[in-house]
PDB file of N, CA, C and O in Angstrom:
ATOM      1  N   UNK A   1      31.650   1.986  84.338  1.00  0.00           N
ATOM      2  CA  UNK A   1      30.714   3.058  84.484  1.00  0.00           C
ATOM      3  C   UNK A   1      31.479   4.370  84.694  1.00  0.00           C
ATOM      4  O   UNK A   1      32.478   4.405  85.413  1.00  0.00           O
ATOM      5  N   UNK A   2      31.002   5.445  84.062  1.00  0.00           N
ATOM      6  CA  UNK A   2      31.681   6.737  84.183  1.00  0.00           C
ATOM      7  C   UNK A   2      31.472   7.344  85.559  1.00  0.00           C
ATOM      8  O   UNK A   2      30.409   7.212  86.164  1.00  0.00           O
ATOM      9  N   UNK A   3      32.502   8.004  86.031  1.00  0.00           N
ATOM     10  CA  UNK A   3      32.453   8.657  87.338  1.00  0.00           C
ATOM     11  C   UNK A   3      31.868  10.065  87.215  1.00  0.00           C
ATOM     12  O   UNK A   3      32.024  10.717  86.183  1.00  0.00           O
ATOM     13  N   UNK A   4      31.214  10.517  88.239  1.00  0.00           N
ATOM     14  CA  UNK A   4      30.727  11.885  88.401  1.00  0.00           C
ATOM     15  C   UNK A   4      29.738  12.339  87.321  1.00  0.00           C
ATOM     16  O   UNK A   4      29.704  13.526  86.994  1.00  0.00           O
ATOM     17  N   UNK A   5      28.933  11.429  86.758  1.00  0.00           N
ATOM     18  CA  UNK A   5      27.920  11.849  85.791  1.00  0.00           C
ATOM     19  C   UNK A   5      26.511  11.728  86.362  1.00  0.00           C
ATOM     20  O   UNK A   5      25.557  12.232  85.768  1.00  0.00           O
ATOM     21  N   UNK A   6      26.375  11.078  87.487  1.00  0.00           N
ATOM     22  CA  UNK A   6      25.060  10.861  88.082  1.00  0.00           C
ATOM     23  C   UNK A   6      24.709  12.005  89.030  1.00  0.00           C
ATOM     24  O   UNK A   6      25.586  12.530  89.717  1.00  0.00           O
ATOM     25  N   UNK A   7      23.437  12.396  89.074  1.00  0.00           N
ATOM     26  CA  UNK A   7      23.041  13.466  90.001  1.00  0.00           C
ATOM     27  C   UNK A   7      23.090  12.979  91.446  1.00  0.00           C
ATOM     28  O   UNK A   7      23.058  11.778  91.713  1.00  0.00           O
ATOM     29  N   UNK A   8      23.166  13.912  92.353  1.00  0.00           N
ATOM     30  CA  UNK A   8      23.176  13.573  93.784  1.00  0.00           C
ATOM     31  C   UNK A   8      21.822  12.977  94.161  1.00  0.00           C
ATOM     32  O   UNK A   8      20.783  13.425  93.678  1.00  0.00           O
ATOM     33  N   UNK A   9      21.841  11.967  95.024  1.00  0.00           N
ATOM     34  CA  UNK A   9      20.606  11.316  95.469  1.00  0.00           C
ATOM     35  C   UNK A   9      20.349  11.683  96.925  1.00  0.00           C
ATOM     36  O   UNK A   9      21.210  11.502  97.786  1.00  0.00           O
ATOM     37  N   UNK A  10      19.153  12.201  97.184  1.00  0.00           N
ATOM     38  CA  UNK A  10      18.772  12.592  98.535  1.00  0.00           C
ATOM     39  C   UNK A  10      17.811  11.552  99.100  1.00  0.00           C
ATOM     40  O   UNK A  10      16.734  11.332  98.544  1.00  0.00           O
ATOM     41  N   UNK A  11      18.191  10.921 100.187  1.00  0.00           N
ATOM     42  CA  UNK A  11      17.337   9.909 100.826  1.00  0.00           C
ATOM     43  C   UNK A  11      16.200  10.555 101.610  1.00  0.00           C
ATOM     44  O   UNK A  11      15.220   9.893 101.951  1.00  0.00           O
ATOM     45  N   UNK A  12      16.332  11.844 101.893  1.00  0.00           N
ATOM     46  CA  UNK A  12      15.334  12.541 102.697  1.00  0.00           C
ATOM     47  C   UNK A  12      14.693  13.705 101.928  1.00  0.00           C
ATOM     48  O   UNK A  12      14.487  14.780 102.492  1.00  0.00           O
ATOM     49  N   UNK A  13      14.382  13.495 100.660  1.00  0.00           N
ATOM     50  CA  UNK A  13      13.750  14.539  99.855  1.00  0.00           C
ATOM     51  C   UNK A  13      12.322  14.763 100.336  1.00  0.00           C
ATOM     52  O   UNK A  13      11.594  13.808 100.609  1.00  0.00           O
ATOM     53  N   UNK A  14      11.926  16.031 100.439  1.00  0.00           N
ATOM     54  CA  UNK A  14      10.597  16.367 100.956  1.00  0.00           C
ATOM     55  C   UNK A  14       9.665  16.687  99.788  1.00  0.00           C
ATOM     56  O   UNK A  14       9.983  17.516  98.935  1.00  0.00           O
ATOM     57  N   UNK A  15       8.513  16.019  99.762  1.00  0.00           N
ATOM     58  CA  UNK A  15       7.491  16.255  98.742  1.00  0.00           C
ATOM     59  C   UNK A  15       6.369  17.043  99.400  1.00  0.00           C
ATOM     60  O   UNK A  15       5.825  16.619 100.420  1.00  0.00           O
ATOM     61  N   UNK A  16       6.017  18.196  98.817  1.00  0.00           N
ATOM     62  CA  UNK A  16       4.964  19.049  99.353  1.00  0.00           C
ATOM     63  C   UNK A  16       3.873  19.198  98.304  1.00  0.00           C
ATOM     64  O   UNK A  16       4.149  19.517  97.148  1.00  0.00           O
ATOM     65  N   UNK A  17       2.627  18.962  98.719  1.00  0.00           N
ATOM     66  CA  UNK A  17       1.482  19.058  97.818  1.00  0.00           C
ATOM     67  C   UNK A  17       0.812  20.421  97.972  1.00  0.00           C
ATOM     68  O   UNK A  17       0.992  21.105  98.979  1.00  0.00           O
ATOM     69  N   UNK A  18       0.038  20.803  96.961  1.00  0.00           N
ATOM     70  CA  UNK A  18      -0.699  22.065  97.012  1.00  0.00           C
ATOM     71  C   UNK A  18      -1.758  22.050  98.118  1.00  0.00           C
ATOM     72  O   UNK A  18      -2.154  23.110  98.602  1.00  0.00           O
ATOM     73  N   UNK A  19      -2.219  20.864  98.522  1.00  0.00           N
ATOM     74  CA  UNK A  19      -3.236  20.762  99.574  1.00  0.00           C
ATOM     75  C   UNK A  19      -2.629  20.942 100.969  1.00  0.00           C
ATOM     76  O   UNK A  19      -3.359  21.069 101.952  1.00  0.00           O
ATOM     77  N   UNK A  20      -1.304  20.953 101.054  1.00  0.00           N
ATOM     78  CA  UNK A  20      -0.644  21.141 102.337  1.00  0.00           C
ATOM     79  C   UNK A  20      -0.004  19.886 102.897  1.00  0.00           C
ATOM     80  O   UNK A  20       0.777  19.962 103.845  1.00  0.00           O
ATOM     81  N   UNK A  21      -0.320  18.742 102.331  1.00  0.00           N
ATOM     82  CA  UNK A  21       0.270  17.484 102.792  1.00  0.00           C
ATOM     83  C   UNK A  21       1.735  17.415 102.365  1.00  0.00           C
ATOM     84  O   UNK A  21       2.120  17.976 101.339  1.00  0.00           O
ATOM     85  N   UNK A  22       2.540  16.727 103.156  1.00  0.00           N
ATOM     86  CA  UNK A  22       3.940  16.530 102.787  1.00  0.00           C
ATOM     87  C   UNK A  22       4.418  15.179 103.310  1.00  0.00           C
ATOM     88  O   UNK A  22       3.907  14.661 104.303  1.00  0.00           O
ATOM     89  N   UNK A  23       5.405  14.626 102.622  1.00  0.00           N
ATOM     90  CA  UNK A  23       5.998  13.364 103.028  1.00  0.00           C
ATOM     91  C   UNK A  23       7.430  13.311 102.534  1.00  0.00           C
ATOM     92  O   UNK A  23       7.844  14.141 101.725  1.00  0.00           O
ATOM     93  N   UNK A  24       8.181  12.348 103.013  1.00  0.00           N
ATOM     94  CA  UNK A  24       9.591  12.209 102.675  1.00  0.00           C
ATOM     95  C   UNK A  24       9.795  10.982 101.799  1.00  0.00           C
ATOM     96  O   UNK A  24       9.177   9.940 102.014  1.00  0.00           O
ATOM     97  N   UNK A  25      10.665  11.119 100.815  1.00  0.00           N
ATOM     98  CA  UNK A  25      10.980  10.021  99.902  1.00  0.00           C
ATOM     99  C   UNK A  25      12.413  10.189  99.417  1.00  0.00           C
ATOM    100  O   UNK A  25      13.088  11.142  99.807  1.00  0.00           O
ATOM    101  N   UNK A  26      12.876   9.298  98.590  1.00  0.00           N
ATOM    102  CA  UNK A  26      14.194   9.411  97.992  1.00  0.00           C
ATOM    103  C   UNK A  26      14.067   9.953  96.576  1.00  0.00           C
ATOM    104  O   UNK A  26      13.222   9.495  95.806  1.00  0.00           O
ATOM    105  N   UNK A  27      14.913  10.939  96.226  1.00  0.00           N
ATOM    106  CA  UNK A  27      14.845  11.544  94.894  1.00  0.00           C
ATOM    107  C   UNK A  27      16.150  12.262  94.585  1.00  0.00           C
ATOM    108  O   UNK A  27      17.033  12.365  95.436  1.00  0.00           O
ATOM    109  N   UNK A  28      16.260  12.753  93.369  1.00  0.00           N
ATOM    110  CA  UNK A  28      17.448  13.497  92.968  1.00  0.00           C
ATOM    111  C   UNK A  28      17.299  14.992  93.219  1.00  0.00           C
ATOM    112  O   UNK A  28      18.232  15.754  92.965  1.00  0.00           O
ATOM    113  N   UNK A  29      16.142  15.425  93.714  1.00  0.00           N
ATOM    114  CA  UNK A  29      15.923  16.817  94.116  1.00  0.00           C
ATOM    115  C   UNK A  29      15.636  16.836  95.610  1.00  0.00           C
ATOM    116  O   UNK A  29      15.016  15.914  96.140  1.00  0.00           O
ATOM    117  N   UNK A  30      16.081  17.869  96.277  1.00  0.00           N
ATOM    118  CA  UNK A  30      15.901  17.980  97.728  1.00  0.00           C
ATOM    119  C   UNK A  30      14.452  18.337  98.083  1.00  0.00           C
ATOM    120  O   UNK A  30      13.932  17.864  99.093  1.00  0.00           O
ATOM    121  N   UNK A  31      13.798  19.166  97.260  1.00  0.00           N
ATOM    122  CA  UNK A  31      12.431  19.606  97.512  1.00  0.00           C
ATOM    123  C   UNK A  31      11.604  19.443  96.239  1.00  0.00           C
ATOM    124  O   UNK A  31      11.983  19.939  95.178  1.00  0.00           O
ATOM    125  N   UNK A  32      10.476  18.750  96.349  1.00  0.00           N
ATOM    126  CA  UNK A  32       9.595  18.506  95.206  1.00  0.00           C
ATOM    127  C   UNK A  32       8.218  19.058  95.545  1.00  0.00           C
ATOM    128  O   UNK A  32       7.688  18.787  96.623  1.00  0.00           O
ATOM    129  N   UNK A  33       7.635  19.829  94.634  1.00  0.00           N
ATOM    130  CA  UNK A  33       6.284  20.366  94.831  1.00  0.00           C
ATOM    131  C   UNK A  33       5.362  19.763  93.782  1.00  0.00           C
ATOM    132  O   UNK A  33       5.667  19.767  92.590  1.00  0.00           O
ATOM    133  N   UNK A  34       4.221  19.241  94.246  1.00  0.00           N
ATOM    134  CA  UNK A  34       3.240  18.630  93.356  1.00  0.00           C
ATOM    135  C   UNK A  34       1.880  19.293  93.562  1.00  0.00           C
ATOM    136  O   UNK A  34       1.628  19.902  94.601  1.00  0.00           O
ATOM    137  N   UNK A  35       1.000  19.166  92.551  1.00  0.00           N
ATOM    138  CA  UNK A  35      -0.337  19.746  92.644  1.00  0.00           C
ATOM    139  C   UNK A  35      -1.336  18.784  93.276  1.00  0.00           C
ATOM    140  O   UNK A  35      -2.263  19.219  93.960  1.00  0.00           O
ATOM    141  N   UNK A  36      -1.161  17.486  93.055  1.00  0.00           N
ATOM    142  CA  UNK A  36      -2.103  16.486  93.543  1.00  0.00           C
ATOM    143  C   UNK A  36      -1.327  15.340  94.178  1.00  0.00           C
ATOM    144  O   UNK A  36      -0.332  14.871  93.625  1.00  0.00           O
ATOM    145  N   UNK A  37      -1.792  14.891  95.351  1.00  0.00           N
ATOM    146  CA  UNK A  37      -1.162  13.751  96.024  1.00  0.00           C
ATOM    147  C   UNK A  37      -2.235  12.754  96.429  1.00  0.00           C
ATOM    148  O   UNK A  37      -3.411  12.963  96.130  1.00  0.00           O
ATOM    149  N   UNK A  38      -1.859  11.686  97.097  1.00  0.00           N
ATOM    150  CA  UNK A  38      -2.825  10.660  97.495  1.00  0.00           C
ATOM    151  C   UNK A  38      -3.800  11.160  98.561  1.00  0.00           C
ATOM    152  O   UNK A  38      -4.855  10.556  98.756  1.00  0.00           O
ATOM    153  N   UNK A  39      -3.469  12.244  99.249  1.00  0.00           N
ATOM    154  CA  UNK A  39      -4.383  12.797 100.250  1.00  0.00           C
ATOM    155  C   UNK A  39      -5.514  13.606  99.626  1.00  0.00           C
ATOM    156  O   UNK A  39      -6.573  13.746 100.237  1.00  0.00           O
ATOM    157  N   UNK A  40      -5.312  14.141  98.423  1.00  0.00           N
ATOM    158  CA  UNK A  40      -6.331  14.999  97.815  1.00  0.00           C
ATOM    159  C   UNK A  40      -6.808  14.511  96.450  1.00  0.00           C
ATOM    160  O   UNK A  40      -7.738  15.096  95.894  1.00  0.00           O
ATOM    161  N   UNK A  41      -6.211  13.467  95.893  1.00  0.00           N
ATOM    162  CA  UNK A  41      -6.617  12.965  94.577  1.00  0.00           C
ATOM    163  C   UNK A  41      -7.968  12.247  94.685  1.00  0.00           C
ATOM    164  O   UNK A  41      -8.156  11.434  95.590  1.00  0.00           O
ATOM    165  N   UNK A  42      -8.911  12.532  93.777  1.00  0.00           N
ATOM    166  CA  UNK A  42     -10.241  11.919  93.842  1.00  0.00           C
ATOM    167  C   UNK A  42     -10.225  10.388  93.810  1.00  0.00           C
ATOM    168  O   UNK A  42     -11.107   9.760  94.395  1.00  0.00           O
ATOM    169  N   UNK A  43      -9.268   9.789  93.159  1.00  0.00           N
ATOM    170  CA  UNK A  43      -9.182   8.334  93.092  1.00  0.00           C
ATOM    171  C   UNK A  43      -8.973   7.733  94.486  1.00  0.00           C
ATOM    172  O   UNK A  43      -9.541   6.689  94.806  1.00  0.00           O
ATOM    173  N   UNK A  44      -8.169   8.387  95.300  1.00  0.00           N
ATOM    174  CA  UNK A  44      -7.854   7.874  96.625  1.00  0.00           C
ATOM    175  C   UNK A  44      -8.848   8.320  97.692  1.00  0.00           C
ATOM    176  O   UNK A  44      -9.062   7.607  98.672  1.00  0.00           O
ATOM    177  N   UNK A  45      -9.459   9.496  97.512  1.00  0.00           N
ATOM    178  CA  UNK A  45     -10.373  10.014  98.526  1.00  0.00           C
ATOM    179  C   UNK A  45     -11.797   9.509  98.342  1.00  0.00           C
ATOM    180  O   UNK A  45     -12.580   9.536  99.291  1.00  0.00           O
ATOM    181  N   UNK A  46     -12.153   9.047  97.139  1.00  0.00           N
ATOM    182  CA  UNK A  46     -13.508   8.595  96.863  1.00  0.00           C
ATOM    183  C   UNK A  46     -14.456   9.750  96.600  1.00  0.00           C
ATOM    184  O   UNK A  46     -15.655   9.541  96.411  1.00  0.00           O
ATOM    185  N   UNK A  47     -13.945  10.930  96.587  1.00  0.00           N
ATOM    186  CA  UNK A  47     -14.723  12.141  96.368  1.00  0.00           C
ATOM    187  C   UNK A  47     -14.805  12.399  94.870  1.00  0.00           C
ATOM    188  O   UNK A  47     -13.804  12.281  94.163  1.00  0.00           O
ATOM    189  N   UNK A  48     -15.993  12.751  94.382  1.00  0.00           N
ATOM    190  CA  UNK A  48     -16.118  13.037  92.957  1.00  0.00           C
ATOM    191  C   UNK A  48     -15.962  14.522  92.736  1.00  0.00           C
ATOM    192  O   UNK A  48     -16.794  15.314  93.181  1.00  0.00           O
ATOM    193  N   UNK A  49     -14.911  14.901  92.058  1.00  0.00           N
ATOM    194  CA  UNK A  49     -14.698  16.286  91.673  1.00  0.00           C
ATOM    195  C   UNK A  49     -13.842  16.296  90.421  1.00  0.00           C
ATOM    196  O   UNK A  49     -13.168  15.318  90.100  1.00  0.00           O
ATOM    197  N   UNK A  50     -13.881  17.394  89.737  1.00  0.00           N
ATOM    198  CA  UNK A  50     -13.139  17.528  88.487  1.00  0.00           C
ATOM    199  C   UNK A  50     -11.846  18.269  88.786  1.00  0.00           C
ATOM    200  O   UNK A  50     -11.858  19.334  89.404  1.00  0.00           O
ATOM    201  N   UNK A  51     -10.736  17.703  88.348  1.00  0.00           N
ATOM    202  CA  UNK A  51      -9.447  18.361  88.488  1.00  0.00           C
ATOM    203  C   UNK A  51      -9.178  19.034  87.152  1.00  0.00           C
ATOM    204  O   UNK A  51      -8.771  18.390  86.185  1.00  0.00           O
ATOM    205  N   UNK A  52      -9.412  20.338  87.112  1.00  0.00           N
ATOM    206  CA  UNK A  52      -9.277  21.104  85.875  1.00  0.00           C
ATOM    207  C   UNK A  52      -7.872  21.679  85.777  1.00  0.00           C
ATOM    208  O   UNK A  52      -7.417  22.387  86.675  1.00  0.00           O
ATOM    209  N   UNK A  53      -7.197  21.374  84.697  1.00  0.00           N
ATOM    210  CA  UNK A  53      -5.856  21.880  84.487  1.00  0.00           C
ATOM    211  C   UNK A  53      -5.875  22.882  83.345  1.00  0.00           C
ATOM    212  O   UNK A  53      -6.137  22.520  82.198  1.00  0.00           O
ATOM    213  N   UNK A  54      -5.603  24.119  83.654  1.00  0.00           N
ATOM    214  CA  UNK A  54      -5.465  25.205  82.675  1.00  0.00           C
ATOM    215  C   UNK A  54      -6.708  25.407  81.824  1.00  0.00           C
ATOM    216  O   UNK A  54      -6.584  25.706  80.637  1.00  0.00           O
ATOM    217  N   UNK A  55      -7.898  25.254  82.387  1.00  0.00           N
ATOM    218  CA  UNK A  55      -9.131  25.566  81.683  1.00  0.00           C
ATOM    219  C   UNK A  55      -9.500  24.619  80.565  1.00  0.00           C
ATOM    220  O   UNK A  55     -10.197  25.021  79.634  1.00  0.00           O
ATOM    221  N   UNK A  56      -9.065  23.394  80.620  1.00  0.00           N
ATOM    222  CA  UNK A  56      -9.341  22.443  79.549  1.00  0.00           C
ATOM    223  C   UNK A  56     -10.829  22.171  79.393  1.00  0.00           C
ATOM    224  O   UNK A  56     -11.316  22.002  78.275  1.00  0.00           O
ATOM    225  N   UNK A  57     -11.547  22.129  80.497  1.00  0.00           N
ATOM    226  CA  UNK A  57     -12.972  21.834  80.432  1.00  0.00           C
ATOM    227  C   UNK A  57     -13.719  22.978  79.742  1.00  0.00           C
ATOM    228  O   UNK A  57     -14.569  22.736  78.885  1.00  0.00           O
ATOM    229  N   UNK A  58     -13.407  24.213  80.112  1.00  0.00           N
ATOM    230  CA  UNK A  58     -14.053  25.360  79.486  1.00  0.00           C
ATOM    231  C   UNK A  58     -13.752  25.402  77.993  1.00  0.00           C
ATOM    232  O   UNK A  58     -14.633  25.702  77.188  1.00  0.00           O
ATOM    233  N   UNK A  59     -12.517  25.104  77.624  1.00  0.00           N
ATOM    234  CA  UNK A  59     -12.140  25.098  76.214  1.00  0.00           C
ATOM    235  C   UNK A  59     -12.933  24.040  75.453  1.00  0.00           C
ATOM    236  O   UNK A  59     -13.391  24.297  74.340  1.00  0.00           O
ATOM    237  N   UNK A  60     -13.103  22.854  76.039  1.00  0.00           N
ATOM    238  CA  UNK A  60     -13.880  21.792  75.408  1.00  0.00           C
ATOM    239  C   UNK A  60     -15.335  22.215  75.239  1.00  0.00           C
ATOM    240  O   UNK A  60     -15.927  21.994  74.183  1.00  0.00           O
ATOM    241  N   UNK A  61     -15.912  22.820  76.273  1.00  0.00           N
ATOM    242  CA  UNK A  61     -17.304  23.251  76.205  1.00  0.00           C
ATOM    243  C   UNK A  61     -17.505  24.304  75.127  1.00  0.00           C
ATOM    244  O   UNK A  61     -18.515  24.283  74.423  1.00  0.00           O
ATOM    245  N   UNK A  62     -16.546  25.232  74.988  1.00  0.00           N
ATOM    246  CA  UNK A  62     -16.655  26.249  73.929  1.00  0.00           C
ATOM    247  C   UNK A  62     -16.627  25.604  72.556  1.00  0.00           C
ATOM    248  O   UNK A  62     -17.407  25.983  71.683  1.00  0.00           O
ATOM    249  N   UNK A  63     -15.745  24.637  72.345  1.00  0.00           N
ATOM    250  CA  UNK A  63     -15.664  23.958  71.042  1.00  0.00           C
ATOM    251  C   UNK A  63     -16.933  23.176  70.752  1.00  0.00           C
ATOM    252  O   UNK A  63     -17.449  23.199  69.634  1.00  0.00           O
ATOM    253  N   UNK A  64     -17.434  22.482  71.772  1.00  0.00           N
ATOM    254  CA  UNK A  64     -18.642  21.676  71.598  1.00  0.00           C
ATOM    255  C   UNK A  64     -19.830  22.575  71.283  1.00  0.00           C
ATOM    256  O   UNK A  64     -20.671  22.222  70.456  1.00  0.00           O
ATOM    257  N   UNK A  65     -19.908  23.728  71.929  1.00  0.00           N
ATOM    258  CA  UNK A  65     -21.001  24.674  71.693  1.00  0.00           C
ATOM    259  C   UNK A  65     -20.949  25.183  70.257  1.00  0.00           C
ATOM    260  O   UNK A  65     -21.992  25.306  69.615  1.00  0.00           O
ATOM    261  N   UNK A  66     -19.768  25.479  69.744  1.00  0.00           N
ATOM    262  CA  UNK A  66     -19.615  25.938  68.352  1.00  0.00           C
ATOM    263  C   UNK A  66     -20.092  24.881  67.372  1.00  0.00           C
ATOM    264  O   UNK A  66     -20.755  25.202  66.386  1.00  0.00           O
ATOM    265  N   UNK A  67     -19.761  23.627  67.633  1.00  0.00           N
ATOM    266  CA  UNK A  67     -20.170  22.557  66.722  1.00  0.00           C
ATOM    267  C   UNK A  67     -21.679  22.395  66.716  1.00  0.00           C
ATOM    268  O   UNK A  67     -22.268  22.138  65.666  1.00  0.00           O
ATOM    269  N   UNK A  68     -22.326  22.542  67.892  1.00  0.00           N
ATOM    270  CA  UNK A  68     -23.783  22.432  67.957  1.00  0.00           C
ATOM    271  C   UNK A  68     -24.450  23.545  67.166  1.00  0.00           C
ATOM    272  O   UNK A  68     -25.485  23.330  66.536  1.00  0.00           O
ATOM    273  N   UNK A  69     -23.864  24.728  67.198  1.00  0.00           N
ATOM    274  CA  UNK A  69     -24.444  25.878  66.514  1.00  0.00           C
ATOM    275  C   UNK A  69     -24.091  25.907  65.032  1.00  0.00           C
ATOM    276  O   UNK A  69     -24.592  26.755  64.294  1.00  0.00           O
ATOM    277  N   UNK A  70     -23.232  24.987  64.589  1.00  0.00           N
ATOM    278  CA  UNK A  70     -22.849  24.930  63.178  1.00  0.00           C
ATOM    279  C   UNK A  70     -21.774  25.905  62.795  1.00  0.00           C
ATOM    280  O   UNK A  70     -21.558  26.132  61.604  1.00  0.00           O
ATOM    281  N   UNK A  71     -21.092  26.492  63.749  1.00  0.00           N
ATOM    282  CA  UNK A  71     -20.023  27.435  63.465  1.00  0.00           C
ATOM    283  C   UNK A  71     -18.707  26.698  63.345  1.00  0.00           C
ATOM    284  O   UNK A  71     -18.460  25.749  64.089  1.00  0.00           O
ATOM    285  N   UNK A  72     -17.859  27.118  62.423  1.00  0.00           N
ATOM    286  CA  UNK A  72     -16.545  26.447  62.292  1.00  0.00           C
ATOM    287  C   UNK A  72     -15.654  26.778  63.476  1.00  0.00           C
ATOM    288  O   UNK A  72     -15.778  27.840  64.086  1.00  0.00           O
ATOM    289  N   UNK A  73     -14.753  25.856  63.794  1.00  0.00           N
ATOM    290  CA  UNK A  73     -13.786  26.060  64.868  1.00  0.00           C
ATOM    291  C   UNK A  73     -12.707  27.015  64.411  1.00  0.00           C
ATOM    292  O   UNK A  73     -12.305  26.995  63.248  1.00  0.00           O
ATOM    293  N   UNK A  74     -12.242  27.836  65.304  1.00  0.00           N
ATOM    294  CA  UNK A  74     -11.103  28.697  65.035  1.00  0.00           C
ATOM    295  C   UNK A  74      -9.971  28.297  65.942  1.00  0.00           C
ATOM    296  O   UNK A  74     -10.187  28.029  67.124  1.00  0.00           O
ATOM    297  N   UNK A  75      -8.791  28.253  65.423  1.00  0.00           N
ATOM    298  CA  UNK A  75      -7.625  27.874  66.212  1.00  0.00           C
ATOM    299  C   UNK A  75      -7.062  29.119  66.856  1.00  0.00           C
ATOM    300  O   UNK A  75      -6.718  30.085  66.175  1.00  0.00           O
ATOM    301  N   UNK A  76      -6.968  29.091  68.185  1.00  0.00           N
ATOM    302  CA  UNK A  76      -6.411  30.264  68.879  1.00  0.00           C
ATOM    303  C   UNK A  76      -5.340  29.877  69.836  1.00  0.00           C
ATOM    304  O   UNK A  76      -4.766  30.739  70.502  1.00  0.00           O
TER     305      UNK A  76
END
């Protein structure tokens, strides 16, 4: 096996979520930031809500509305 090609491994890497929760794990980065964790993800909380990433739902609704009205889609 080649020497000095592997990244440094941190046994105490801190993971911080957008909801404010944080925990420690092992990783190749010292600090990891995530948008969704087990404390706020709908699958784990049992709460029904939509996790919208970059307006995907609005974009889908606009396309669906155009198809209902018989207008062709435009790529933007």
